[in-house]
N, C-alpha and C positions, 0 to 999 in steps of 0.2 A: 498341693496344698491347699486346702480349703479355711475360706474364713468365713464366716458368720457372725452378723452384729443383729440383736434385737431390743429393740428401746418400747417400753412402755410406759404411760404416764401413772404416776400414782393416785392413788383417789384421795381426798382428803376426809378421811375417818380415822378412826381409831385400831385400826387394823395394824397389827406389827408383824415383821416375819419373823419364823421360828429357825434360830440355829437347829442343826443336826445334830445328832449324839451317836455314835459309832457304835455305844454298845445295843440300839435299838435297832429294826429295820423297817426304813423308809424308803421312797420314790423321791430322790433326790433333784437338786439342781444345783450345780456349784459355778461357779464364777473365777476366775484368776485375779486378786485384787492387789494391785502392784502400789499401794499407797502407802504399805506397812513398811518397815525396814528391815522384818524379821524374814531373812532369806531363807530358812526350813520351808515356811509354808507359806503361798501367796493365795490358796485357794480358800473361797470359804464356801461353804456347804448349806444349804435350807433346804428346808422340809417342803415339800409341793403340797398346799392345802389351799383351798375355798374360804372366801370370807362370807358366809352364808348368811343371810340374815330373816326372821321368822316376818311373812306378812302381818301377825296378829302375834307382837311381842308378852301380851296378858297371856298368854295361850302355851299352857304345859306342851304340846306338840302342835307344831302348824307348819304349811308348806313354806319352801321359802318365797322370797320375793322374786329372786333371779335364779331358778331352775339351772343344775350345771347341764350342759346340753354338749355331748359328742358327735362328733361326724366323724364315718368312716368313707374314704375314697374309695371306688372299685379295687384297683390293686390288692389296697388291705383285705378288703372286704373277700375277693378270691384267694388269698392265702390262708384267711381263718378257715373259709368252706375246704381248702384242700387238708389243712392240719385237722380238723376236726372230723373227715372222710378218714383220715389216716390213723385215728382215734387218739390223737392227744388231747 
């Protein structure tokens, strides 16, 4: 059995999480909500999204204040290279 907890401090802005809709494909985050009395479904599903803000709010297109940065660790990178060599 494996148990993982992840806690994050929420920022004080108007960002609202978006509930997932089963009719549309998204990458999701799900968590079990045991505070409800509904015994049929204790899982809450949220769409993974980022709170991007423009550097220049008046511009039609502007780079973000904080760009999204993805980091790959070496084992993941080696797996990706192997899959690319196989033609996936």
